[in-house]
DOGUBA-610103 format. One record per residue: residue number from 1; y negated, z negated, x negated of N, C-alpha, C in turn. Coordinates in steps of 0.2 Angstrom, whole numbers. Each point is the difference from the previous one (the first is absolute). Layout:
N
  lomar    nc2    nc3    nc1   cac2   cac3   cac1    cc2    cc3    cc1
    NUM      Y      Z      X      Y      Z      X      Y      Z      X
...
//
This chain:
435
  lomar    nc2    nc3    nc1   cac2   cac3   cac1    cc2    cc3    cc1
      1   -592   -555   -381      7     -1      1      4      1     -7
      2      5     -5     -1      3      1     -7      4      7      0
      3      0      3     -6      3      6     -1      8      0      2
      4      3     -6     -2      7      0      1      2      0      8
      5     -5     -2      4      1      0      7     -1      8      3
      6     -3      4     -4     -1      7      2      6      4     -1
      7      3     -1     -6      5      5     -2      4     -4     -5
      8      6      3     -2      5     -3     -5      4      6     -3
      9      4     -1     -5      4      5     -3      7     -3      1
     10      5      4      3      7     -1      0      3      6     -3
     11      5     -2     -5      3      6     -3     -4      5     -2
     12     -6     -2     -3     -5      4     -3     -4      5      5
     13      1     -2      7     -3      4      5     -5     -4      3
     14     -6      2      2     -6     -3      3      2     -1      7
     15      0     -7      2      1     -1      7     -6     -3      4
     16     -1      3      6     -6     -2      4      3     -2      7
     17     -1     -7      1      2     -2      7      7      1      1
     18      4     -1     -5      7      1      1      3      8     -1
     19     -5      4     -1      2      7      0     -1      3     -7
     20      5      4     -2      0      4     -6     -5      6      0
     21     -5     -1     -5     -5      6      0      3      7     -1
     22      5      0     -5      3      6     -2      4      3      6
     23      3     -4      4      3      3      6     -5      2      5
     24     -5     -4      1     -5      2      5     -4      7     -2
     25     -1      1     -6     -3      6     -3      5      6      2
     26      7     -1     -1      5      5      2      0      1      7
     27      0     -5      4      0      0      7     -6      3      4
     28     -6     -2     -2     -6      3      3     -4      5     -4
     29      2      1     -6     -4      4     -4     -6     -3     -3
     30     -4      3     -4     -6     -2     -3     -5      5      0
     31     -7     -2      1     -2     -7      0      2     -3      7
     32      0     -6      0      2     -4      6     -4     -7      0
     33     -3     -1      5     -3     -7      1      5     -5      2
     34      0     -6     -3      5     -5      2     -4     -6      2
     35      1     -3      6     -3     -6      2      5     -6      1
     36     -1     -5     -4      5     -6      1     -2     -5      6
     37      4      0      5     -1     -4      6      0     -7     -2
     38      4     -2     -5      0     -7     -2     -6     -3     -3
     39     -3      5     -4     -7     -2     -3     -5     -1      6
     40      0      5      4     -5      0      6      1     -6      4
     41      6     -2      1      2     -6      4     -3     -6     -3
     42      1     -1     -7     -2     -5     -4     -7     -1      1
     43     -4      6     -1     -7     -1      0     -3     -2      7
     44      3      3      5     -2     -2      7      1     -7      1
     45      6     -2     -2      1     -8      1     -4     -4     -4
     46     -2      2     -6     -4     -4     -4     -7     -1      3
     47     -3      6      2     -7      0      3      0     -5      7
     48      5      1      4      1     -4      6      0     -7     -1
     49      4     -2     -5      1     -7     -2     -6     -3     -2
     50     -4      4     -5     -6     -3     -3     -5     -1      6
     51     -1      6      4     -6     -1      4      2     -5      6
     52      6     -1      2      2     -4      5     -2     -8     -2
     53      1     -1     -7     -1     -6     -3     -8     -1     -1
     54     -3      5     -3     -7     -1     -2     -5      0      6
     55      2      5      5     -5      1      6      4      2      6
     56      3     -4      4      4      2      5     -3      5      5
     57     -6     -1      2     -3      4      4     -2      7     -3
     58      5      4     -1     -1      6     -5      4      6      3
     59     -1      6     -3      3      6      1      1      3     -6
     60      6      3     -1      1      4     -6      0      8      3
     61     -4      4     -3     -1      6      3      2      5     -6
     62      5      4      1      2      5     -6     -5      5      0
     63     -2      2     -6     -4      6     -2      4      6      0
     64      0      4      5      5      5      1     -1      6     -6
     65     -6      0     -2     -2      6     -5      4     -1     -6
     66      3     -6     -2      4      0     -6      6      4      1
     67      4     -1      6      6      4      1      1     -1      7
     68      0      6      3      1      1      8      6      4      2
     69      4     -2      3      5      4      4      3     -5      5
     70      4      3      5      3     -4      5      4     -6     -2
     71      4      1     -5      4     -5     -2     -4     -6     -3
     72     -5      1     -3     -5     -5     -3     -3     -4      6
     73     -2      3      5     -2     -3      6      5     -4      3
     74      6      2      0      6     -4      3      1     -6     -4
     75     -1      0     -6      1     -6     -5     -5     -5      2
     76     -6      2     -1     -6     -5      1      0     -2      7
     77      2      4      5      0     -3      7      5     -5      1
     78      6      0     -4      5     -5      1     -3     -7     -3
     79     -5      1     -5     -3     -7     -2     -6     -2      4
     80     -2      3      5     -5     -2      4     -7      2     -3
     81      0      5     -5     -7      2     -2     -4      4      5
     82     -6      0     -1     -4      5      3     -1      6     -6
     83     -4      5      2     -1      5     -5     -7      3      1
     84     -2      3     -6     -6      3      0      1      8     -1
     85     -3      4      4      1      7     -1     -7      3     -1
     86      0      6     -3     -7      3     -2      0      7      2
     87      5      2      4     -1      7      3      4      1      6
     88     -1      5      3      4      2      6      8      1     -1
     89      1      2     -6      7      1     -3      4     -6     -1
     90     -4     -5     -3      3     -6     -1      1     -4      6
     91     -4      1      5      0     -3      6      6      3      4
     92      1      6      0      5      4      4      7     -3     -3
     93      0     -1     -7      7     -2     -3      1     -7      3
     94     -5     -4      0      2     -7      2      2      0      7
     95     -3      4      4      1      0      8      7      3      0
     96      2      5     -4      7      3      1      5     -5     -2
     97     -1     -5     -4      4     -5     -2      0     -6      5
     98     -3      1      6     -1     -6      5     -3     -6     -3
     99     -5      1     -4     -4     -6     -3     -5     -2      6
    100      0     -7      0     -5     -2      6     -7      2     -1
    101     -2      3      6     -7      2      0     -5     -5     -1
    102      1     -6      2     -5     -5     -1      0     -3     -7
    103      5      2     -4      0     -2     -7     -3      5     -5
    104     -2      6      3     -3      5     -4     -7      0     -1
    105     -3      0     -6     -7      0     -1     -2      7     -3
    106     -4      3      3     -2      7     -2     -6      0     -4
    107      1      2     -6     -6      0     -5     -2      7     -2
    108     -5      0     -5     -2      6     -2     -8      1      1
    109     -3      3     -5     -7      1      1     -3      6      4
    110      5      4      2     -2      6      3      5      3      5
    111      2     -5      5      5      2      5     -2      6      4
    112      4      5      1     -2      6      4      0     -2      7
    113     -4      4      4      0     -1      8      8      0      2
    114      3      5     -2      7      1      2      5     -6     -2
    115     -2     -3     -6      4     -6     -2     -2     -6      4
    116     -6     -1      2     -2     -5      4      3      0      7
    117      0      6      3      2      1      7      8     -1      0
    118      3      2     -5      8     -1     -1      1     -7      0
    119     -4     -4     -4      2     -7      0     -2     -3      6
    120     -5      1      3     -2     -3      7      5      1      5
    121      2      7      1      5      2      5      7     -4     -1
    122      1     -2     -7      6     -3     -1      0     -8      0
    123     -6     -2      2     -2     -7      1      0     -4     -7
    124     -2      4     -5     -1     -3     -7     -8     -1      0
    125     -1     -7      1     -7     -1      1     -4     -5     -5
    126      4     -1     -6     -4     -4     -5     -3      5     -5
    127     -6      1      0     -4      4     -4     -4     -3     -6
    128      1      2     -6     -4     -3     -5     -5      6     -2
    129     -7     -2      1     -5      5      0     -6     -3     -5
    130     -3      5     -2     -6     -2     -5     -6      5      1
    131     -1      3      6     -5      4      1     -2      2      7
    132     -6      1      1     -3      1      7      3      6      4
    133      2      5     -4      3      6      3      6     -1      3
    134      5     -4     -3      6     -2      3     -1     -4      6
    135     -5     -4      0     -1     -4      6     -1      4      6
    136     -5      5     -1     -1      5      5      6      4      2
    137      4      2     -5      6      4      2      5     -4      4
    138      1     -6     -2      4     -4      4     -2     -1      7
    139     -6     -1      1     -3      0      7      1      6      4
    140     -1      6     -3      0      6      3      8      2      2
    141      4     -2     -5      7      2      1      3     -5      6
    142     -2     -6      0      3     -5      5     -3      3      7
    143     -6      2      0     -2      2      7      3      7      2
    144      2      4     -5      4      6      2      7     -1      3
    145      3     -5     -2      7     -2      2      0     -3      7
    146      4      4      4      0     -2      7      4     -7      1
    147     -3     -4      4      3     -7      2      0     -4     -6
    148     -4      1     -5      0     -5     -6     -5     -6      1
    149      3     -6      1     -4     -5      1      1     -6     -4
    150      3      1     -6      1     -5     -5     -6     -1     -5
    151      0     -6     -3     -5      0     -5      3      2     -7
    152     -4      3     -4      1      2     -7     -2     -6     -5
    153      5     -2     -4     -1     -5     -5     -3      3     -6
    154     -6     -3     -2     -4      3     -6      1     -5     -5
    155      2      2     -6      0     -4     -6     -5      4     -5
    156     -5     -4     -2     -6      4     -4      2     -1     -8
    157      1      6     -3      1     -1     -7     -7     -1     -4
    158      0     -5     -3     -6     -2     -4      2      1     -8
    159     -6      1     -3      1      1     -8     -3     -6     -3
    160      4     -5     -3     -3     -6     -3     -3      2     -7
    161      0      6     -3     -3      2     -6      4     -3     -6
    162      7     -1      1      4     -2     -6      2      6     -4
    163      0     -1     -6      2      6     -4      7     -3     -4
    164      5      1      3      7     -2     -3      1      5     -6
    165      3     -3     -5      1      3     -7      6      5      0
    166     -1      5      4      5      5      0     -3      7     -1
    167      4      6      1     -2      6     -1     -6      2      5
    168     -5      3     -2     -6      1      5      2      3      6
    169      6      4      0      2      4      7      3     -5      4
    170      3     -6     -2      3     -4      5     -4     -7      1
    171     -7      0     -2     -4     -5      1     -4      2      7
    172      1     -4      5     -3      2      7     -5     -5      2
    173     -2     -5     -3     -5     -5      2     -6      0     -4
    174     -1      5     -4     -7      0     -4     -5      2      5
    175     -6     -2     -1     -6      2      4      0      7      1
    176      1      4     -5      0      7      1      7      2      1
    177      2      1      7      7      1      2      0      4      7
    178      4      4      1      1      4      6      2     -5      6
    179      3     -6     -2      3     -4      4     -4     -6      2
    180     -1     -2      6     -3     -7      2     -7      1      0
    181     -3     -5      3     -7     -1      1     -2     -7     -4
    182     -6      1     -3     -2     -6     -5     -1     -6      4
    183      4     -5     -2      0     -7      3     -7     -3     -1
    184     -4      2     -5     -6     -3     -1     -6      3      4
    185      1      5      3     -5      4      4     -1     -2      7
    186     -6     -1      2     -1     -2      7      3      5      5
    187      0      7     -2      3      5      4      7     -2      2
    188      4     -3     -4      7     -2      2      0     -5      6
    189     -5     -5      0     -1     -4      5     -2      3      7
    190     -4      5     -1     -2      4      6      6      4      3
    191      4      3     -5      6      4      2      4     -4      4
    192      2     -7     -2      4     -4      4     -3     -2      7
    193     -6     -1      0     -4     -1      6      1      6      5
    194     -1      6     -3      1      6      4      7      0      3
    195      5     -2     -3      7      1      2      0     -5      6
    196     -3     -6     -1      1     -5      5     -4      1      7
    197     -4      5     -1     -4      2      6      4      4      5
    198      5      3     -2      5      5      4      5     -4      3
    199      1      1      6      6     -4      4      6      4     -2
    200      0      6     -2      6      3     -2      3     -2     -6
    201     -3     -5     -4      2     -2     -7      1     -8      0
    202      5     -2     -4      1     -7     -1     -1      0     -8
    203     -5     -4     -2     -1     -1     -7      5     -5     -3
    204      5      3     -3      6     -4     -2     -1     -4     -7
    205     -3      4     -5     -1     -4     -6     -3      5     -6
    206      2     -2     -6     -3      3     -6      6      2     -4
    207     -1      5     -4      5      3     -5     -4      1     -7
    208      4     -1     -5     -3      3     -7      6      1     -4
    209     -1      4     -5      6      2     -5     -4      2     -6
    210      2     -4     -5     -4      0     -6      3      5     -6
    211      6      3      2      2      4     -5      8     -1     -1
    212      3      3     -5      7      0     -1      1     -2     -7
    213      7     -1     -1      2     -2     -7     -4     -6     -3
    214     -1     -5      4     -4     -6     -2      5     -6     -2
    215      0     -2     -6      4     -5     -3     -3     -7     -1
    216     -6     -1      2     -4     -6      0     -2     -2      6
    217      1     -7      2     -2     -2      6     -8     -1      1
    218     -3      0     -5     -8     -1      1     -3      5      4
    219      1      7      0     -3      4      4      1     -2      8
    220      6     -2      1      2     -2      7     -4     -6      2
    221     -1     -5     -4     -3     -6      1     -8      2      2
    222     -3      4     -5     -7      2      1     -1      4      7
    223      5      4      1     -1      4      7      1     -4      6
    224      4     -5     -1      1     -5      6     -6     -4      1
    225     -3     -2     -6     -6     -5      1     -5      4      3
    226     -1      7     -2     -6      4      3      2      1      8
    227      6      1      2      2      1      7     -1     -7      3
    228      1     -5     -3     -1     -7      4     -7     -1      1
    229     -4      2     -5     -7     -1      1     -3      4      6
    230      3      6      1     -2      4      5      3     -2      7
    231      5     -4      0      3     -3      6     -5     -5      2
    232     -3     -4     -5     -4     -5      2     -7      3      3
    233     -2      5     -3     -6      3      2      0      3      7
    234      6      3      1      1      3      7      0     -6      5
    235      3     -5     -1      0     -6      4     -7     -3      1
    236     -3     -2     -5     -6     -4      0     -6      4      3
    237      0      7     -2     -6      4      2      1      3      7
    238      7      2      1      1      4      7      5     -3      4
    239      3     -6     -2      5     -3      4      6      4      1
    240      2      4     -5      5      5      0      6     -3     -3
    241      6     -1      3      6     -2     -3      4      6     -3
    242      3     -1     -6      4      5     -2      7     -2      0
    243      4      4      5      7     -2      1      5      2     -5
    244     -2      5     -4      5      3     -4     -3      2     -7
    245      3     -2     -5     -3      1     -7      5      4     -4
    246     -1      6     -2      5      4     -3     -3      1     -8
    247      4     -3     -4     -2      0     -7      2      5     -4
    248      4      5      3      3      6     -3      6     -2     -5
    249      2      4     -4      5     -1     -5     -2      2     -7
    250      4      4     -4     -3      1     -7      4     -4     -5
    251      5     -4      2      4     -4     -5      3      5     -5
    252      0     -2     -7      2      5     -5      8      0      0
    253      2      6     -2      7      1     -1      2      3     -7
    254      6     -2     -2      2      2     -7      2      7     -1
    255     -3      3     -5      2      7     -2      3      1     -7
    256     -4     -3     -5      2      0     -7     -1     -7     -3
    257      2     -1     -6     -1     -6     -4     -7     -2      0
    258     -5      4      1     -7     -1      0     -2     -5      6
    259      4      1      5     -2     -4      7      3     -7      0
    260     -3     -4      3      3     -7      1      5      1      5
    261      6     -4     -1      5      1      4      0     -6      5
    262     -4      1      6     -2     -5      5      7     -3      3
    263      0     -6      0      5     -4      4     -2     -3      6
    264      5     -3      4     -2     -3      6     -6     -5     -1
    265      0     -4     -5     -5     -5     -1     -7      3     -1
    266      0      6     -3     -6      4      0     -3      2      6
    267      4      3      4     -2      2      7     -2     -6      4
    268      4     -5     -1     -2     -7      4     -7     -2     -2
    269     -1      1     -7     -7     -3     -2     -5      5      3
    270      1      6      1     -5      4      3     -2     -2      7
    271      6      0      4     -1     -2      7     -2     -7      1
    272      2     -5     -4     -2     -7      1     -7      0     -1
    273     -3      3     -5     -7      0     -2     -4      3      6
    274      2      5      3     -3      3      6      0     -5      6
    275      6     -2      1      1     -5      6     -4     -6     -1
    276      0     -3     -6     -4     -6     -1     -8      1      1
    277     -2      5     -2     -8      2      1     -1      0      7
    278      4      4      4     -1      1      7      1     -6      4
    279      5     -4     -2      1     -7      4     -6     -5     -1
    280     -2      0     -6     -6     -4     -2     -6      2      4
    281     -1      6      0     -6      3      4      0     -2      7
    282      6      1      3      1     -1      7     -1     -8      2
    283      2     -4     -5      0     -7      2     -7     -3     -1
    284     -3      2     -6     -7     -2     -2     -5      2      6
    285      1      6      3     -6      3      4      2      0      7
    286      6     -3      2      2     -1      7      1      7      3
    287      3      5     -3      1      6      2      7      0      4
    288      1      5      4      7      2      2      4      2     -6
    289      6     -1      0      4      2     -5      3      7      1
    290     -3      5     -4      2      7      1      7      1     -2
    291      3      5      3      7      3     -3     -1      3     -6
    292      4     -2     -5     -1      4     -7      5      5      0
    293     -2      6     -2      4      6     -1      0      2     -8
    294      6      1     -2      1      2     -7      4      7      1
    295     -2      5     -5      2      7      1      4      2     -6
    296      6     -3     -2      4      3     -5      2      7      1
    297      0      4     -5      3      7      1      4      1     -7
    298     -4      2     -5      3      1     -6      5     -6     -3
    299     -2     -6      1      3     -6     -2      7     -1      4
    300      1      4      6      6     -1      3      5      6     -2
    301     -3      6     -2      5      5     -1      0      3     -7
    302     -6     -1     -4      0      4     -7      6     -1     -4
    303      2     -7     -1      5     -1     -5      7      1      3
    304      0      1      7      6      2      3      2      7     -1
    305     -4      4     -3      1      7      0      2      2     -7
    306      4      5      0      2      3     -7      1      8      2
    307     -2      4     -5      1      7      1      5      3     -6
    308      5      3      2      5      3     -5     -2      7     -1
    309      0      2     -7     -1      7     -2      6      2     -5
    310      0      7      0      5      2     -5     -5      3     -6
    311      2     -1     -6     -3      2     -6      1      8     -1
    312     -5      3     -1      0      8     -1     -1      1     -7
    313     -5      4     -1     -2      2     -7     -3     -5     -4
    314      1      0     -6     -3     -5     -5     -3      3     -5
    315     -7     -1     -1     -4      3     -5     -3     -5     -5
    316      1      1     -6     -3     -5     -5     -5      4     -5
    317     -6     -2      0     -5      2     -4      0     -5     -6
    318      2      2     -6      1     -4     -5     -7     -4     -2
    319      1     -6     -1     -6     -4     -2     -5     -1      6
    320      1      3      6     -5     -1      5      4     -3      7
    321      4      3      2      3     -3      7      7      3      1
    322      4     -3      4      6      2      2      0      0      8
    323      0      6      3      0      1      7      7      0      3
    324      1     -4      5      7      1      4     -2      2      7
    325      2      6      2     -1      3      7      5     -2      5
    326     -2     -2      6      4     -2      5      0      5      6
    327      5     -1      5      0      5      5     -5     -2      6
    328     -4     -5     -1     -6     -2      4     -6      1     -3
    329     -5     -4      3     -7      1     -3     -5     -3      5
    330     -6      3     -1     -6     -2      4      1      1      7
    331      5      4      2      0      2      7      4     -6      4
    332      4     -4     -4      3     -6      4     -3     -7     -3
    333     -4      1     -6     -3     -6     -2     -7      2     -4
    334     -5      0      4     -7      3     -2     -4     -6     -3
    335      3     -6     -1     -5     -6     -2     -2      1     -7
    336      4      3     -5     -3      1     -6     -6      4     -1
    337      1      6      4     -5      5     -1     -7     -2      4
    338      1     -5      5     -5     -2      4     -4     -5     -3
    339      3     -5     -3     -4     -6     -3      4     -3     -6
    340      4      4     -4      3     -2     -6      5     -6      1
    341      3      0      5      5     -5      1      6      0     -5
    342      2     -6     -2      6      0     -5      6     -2      3
    343      6      2     -3      6     -2      3      5     -2     -6
    344      6     -3      2      5     -2     -4      6      5      2
    345      3      2     -6      6      5      1      6     -3     -3
    346      5      0      4      7     -2     -2      5      5      0
    347      4      1     -5      6      5      0      5     -4      4
    348      3      4      4      5     -3      5      7     -1     -3
    349      1      3     -6      7     -2     -3     -2     -1     -7
    350      3     -6     -2     -1     -3     -7      5      5     -4
    351     -3      3     -5      4      4     -5     -2     -1     -7
    352     -5     -4     -1     -3     -1     -7     -4     -6      0
    353     -1     -4     -5     -5     -5     -1     -6      3     -3
    354      0      6     -2     -6      3     -3     -6      1      6
    355     -6     -2     -1     -5      2      4     -5      5     -3
    356     -4      4      4     -5      4     -3     -6      0      5
    357     -5      2     -3     -7      1      4      0      7      3
    358     -1      1      6      0      6      3     -5      0      6
    359     -3      6      1     -4      1      6      4      4      5
    360      1     -3      6      4      3      5     -5      4      5
    361      1      7      0     -4      4      4      4      4      5
    362     -4      3      5      4      3      6      0      7     -1
    363      2      4      5      2      7      0     -6      4      3
    364     -5     -3      2     -6      3      3     -4      4     -5
    365     -4      5      3     -4      4     -5     -7     -3     -1
    366      0     -6     -3     -6     -3     -1      1     -4     -7
    367     -4      0     -4      0     -3     -7      0     -8      2
    368     -3     -2      5     -1     -7      1      6     -3      4
    369      5      4      2      6     -2      3      5     -4     -4
    370     -2     -7      1      4     -4     -4      2     -6      4
    371      6     -3     -2      2     -7      4     -2     -6     -5
    372      1      0     -6     -3     -5     -4      0      2     -7
    373     -5     -2     -4     -1      2     -7      3     -6     -5
    374      2      3     -5      2     -5     -6      5     -6      3
    375      5      2      4      5     -5      2      5     -1     -5
    376      2     -6     -1      6     -1     -4      6      0      4
    377      5      4     -1      6      2      4      6      1     -5
    378      5     -2      2      7      1     -4      0      8     -1
    379      2      2     -6      0      7     -1      3      4      5
    380     -4      5      2      2      5      6      3      6     -2
    381      4      3      4      3      7     -1     -1      4      6
    382      0      6      0      0      5      6      6     -3      4
    383     -2      0      7      5     -2      5      1     -7      1
    384     -3     -5     -4      0     -7      1     -4     -2      7
    385      2     -5      3     -3     -2      6     -5     -6     -2
    386     -6      0      2     -5     -6     -2     -3     -2      7
    387     -1     -7      0     -4     -3      5     -7     -2     -2
    388     -4      2      5     -7     -3     -1     -1     -6      5
    389     -2     -6     -3      0     -6      4     -7      0      4
    390      0     -4      5     -6     -2      4     -3      6      3
    391      4      4      3     -3      6      4      0      0      7
    392      1     -7      3      1      0      7     -7      0      4
    393     -5      0     -4     -7      0      4     -4      6     -3
    394     -3      4      5     -4      6     -2      3      5     -4
    395      7      1      1      3      5     -3      2      5      5
    396      5     -2      5      1      4      5     -6      1      5
    397     -4     -5      0     -6      0      5     -5      6     -3
    398      0      1     -6     -5      5     -3      4      6     -2
    399      6      1      2      4      6     -2     -3      6      3
    400      0      6     -3     -2      6      2      5      6     -1
    401     -2      6      2      4      6     -2     -3      4     -5
    402     -4     -3     -5     -3      4     -5      5      4     -3
    403     -2      6     -2      5      6     -3      6      1      5
    404     -1     -2      6      5      1      5      7     -3     -2
    405     -1     -6     -2      6     -5     -2      1     -4      6
    406      6      0      2      2     -4      6      0     -8     -1
    407     -2     -4      4     -1     -7     -1      7     -3      1
    408      2     -4     -5      7     -3      0      2     -4      5
    409      6     -2      1      2     -5      5     -1     -7     -2
    410     -1     -4      5      0     -7     -1      6     -4      2
    411      3     -3     -4      7     -3      1     -1     -8     -1
    412      2     -3      6      0     -8      0      6     -3     -3
    413      0     -4     -4      6     -4     -3      0     -7      2
    414      6     -2      2      1     -7      3      7     -3     -2
    415      0     -4     -5      6     -3     -2      6      5     -1
    416     -1      5     -4      6      4     -1      0      6      5
    417     -4      0      5      0      6      4     -6      4      0
    418      0      6      2     -6      5     -1      0      4      6
    419     -6      2      3     -1      4      5     -7      4     -1
    420      0      6      3     -6      4      0     -4     -3      5
    421     -7     -2     -1     -4     -2      5     -6      6      1
    422     -1      4     -5     -4      6      1      3      6     -3
    423      2      5      4      3      6     -3     -4      3     -5
    424      3      3     -5     -3      4     -5     -2      7      3
    425     -5      3     -2     -2      6      2      4      6     -3
    426      1      5      3      3      6     -2     -5      6     -1
    427      2      5     -3     -4      6     -1     -2      2      7
    428      5      0      5     -2      2      7     -5     -4      3
    429      0     -7     -1     -6     -4      2     -6      2     -3
    430      0      3     -6     -7      1     -3     -3      6      3
    431      4      5      3     -3      6      3      1      1      7
    432      2     -6      4      1      1      7     -7      0      4
    433     -5     -2     -3     -7      1      3     -3      6     -2
    434      2      3     -4     -3      7     -2      0      5      5
    435     -5      4      1      0      5      5     -2      7     -4
//
């Protein structure tokens, strides 16, 4: 998304979605997560428009792990999205927002018995699985629930062996991965046949996810080709039709100038390439046309998010580095310490044209507690408000109470209006479960 669409400056104040960041900092305190509804809306509309044109028989399923709260589920519900949840907690949040049960896909490589029972009791019956243990657990849980006579929809997560060029911790489709079962292994075929043996199950289709922060369409094309080859094999060898094909998500988002700034045409190219390969396979091999599922998460919310901080201590080590400490840190944004994520920082009030290179660090008792290294920012002073861009995905989701710091509030911005959608924690919240 173009930077001018994300924010602007009016009277030297940074404006996001019609809201003055300095006023927001004063009203809500810092640190504070900001989410621009206008940007979320634009991204939802963009994916809907592209997918409807490229492959009408399709579903957009929001990957909840990127950013999950009641308000987010309300937003995507209004657009007709489905959603992908990976825990009982995400599921409970979706249900509490009255999200349609039939539109929820329950994912995860190790769902607990209690999570499975909770889902089935609440008529959430779309399960993405990749191991024999879960099949047995699903059968046992269904039998335990009184008067349960519905079929459980099974989507098998397969691993096409694609190694997307991203950080190793967000590559999920390599042969050596905790996710999925090898699409090239005969055991995968046996696994699907085993599912079809049980009257309690409906084999719905296949799922794969090749990683995150992917800026090139080629990995998606290769993954789709491998999945299409597997569709053909299942039909020709076992006369099994695949009714749903979930290609996952992983589309890249902008964080710094090092990242490609993907536009609508880029996302269209990704989805068009996937759709073309699938349609050609169906036509050439006389297969039923499966429903295509795309799972955007980060690409919906990452660039819609901003985090405001207040500058605290400034420490300059001559000839080495200038540290700018903020009132947040790894407790509300752990992505740097986890896998070296980089960010762009903006001073929220223009006071100088002079820029300097600084390392922005947090207040936690860890040397690695950093938000971004060697960032070029307008000259900063104690008390200044800064915004870190593209914090909408995996910031609030990964937040913790490390050093007993309270998790900040999440504030939704919408054309000049703001409202709290997740309350910030207080010190009382931190100790209320202590005994």
